[in-house]
C-alpha positions, -999 to +999 in steps of 0.1 A: +241-364+355+266-337+344+286-317+369+288-280+360+324-273+371+339-305+356+360-300+324+356-337+314+318-334+317+319-304+294+342-322+269+322-355+270+289-336+264+302-316+235+304-282+252+341-279+247+356-290+213+377-321+213+393-345+188+367-372+191+376-407+179+344-424+191+310-413+205+278-429+215+249-419+238+269-427+270+306-421+261+330-399+241+365-410+234+390-382+227+426-378+219+446-368+250+462-333+247+493-345+265+497-380+250+522-406+263+523-420+227+507-414+193+470-422+195+467-419+234+430-415+240+407-411+269+373-428+274+350-403+291+315-413+303+290-385+296+275-390+331+297-377+359+313-400+385+345-389+403+361-423+401+355-460+398+340-462+433+312-438+423+307-452+388+273-468+382+276-505+375+257-502+342+283-476+329+312-496+343+299-526+323+301-507+291+336-492+294+355-523+282+333-528+251+340-492+242+377-497+248+376-528+226+360-509+197+385-481+199+415-504+205+406-523+173+406-489+153+439-478+169+456-512+162+444-513+126+452-477+117+482-468+138+498-502+137+508-501+174+526-531+189+505-532+221+481-511+242+479-502+279+445-495+295+452-473+326+425-461+350+436-441+381+414-435+412+423-407+436+452-383+436+476-408+453+470-431+423+477-404+398+442-392+390+445-355+381+409-349+368+382-361+392+359-375+365+362-412+358+382-418+327+403-446+312+435-440+293+441-460+261+478-458+254+491-474+222+525-489+227+552-490+201+586-508+203+611-484+218+585-457+226+604-448+258+573-451+281+575-469+314+540-478+326+548-510+344+555-514+382+582-532+401+566-564+414+568-570+452+578-602+468+552-610+496+555-642+515+528-668+513+516-658+548+514-621+537+493-631+507+470-652+529+466-623+553+458-599+525+432-623+510+416-627+544+414-589+549+399-583+515+373-611+520+361-601+555+325-590+557 
């Protein structure tokens, strides 16, 4: 279902023009207007969900196959050296548009982007406690 005040719903459903690199009945993949690198694209489901937590499982199951199709085109035609898939959920995680979307960011040697994080150093006990907390009913 489309949400009337959602810019990504309007783009995904063709109401606002975009530079579309792929489209099927459930998704539109567009070039990002503020790209991190050349070829940075966004996978937009046509059905609205604010984030991963609200995304229907059947749509979630189709996101990665769409990413694979588009990634193959990007790699073959833009000759990138790698590719990041980035998906943020909630403002604190960097989500700025509250419509589920996945960033596809082609990576090029010396592109100047820093998308990685600084690894923590939890103790074995901390990891065990975290695992227990996640797995509790």
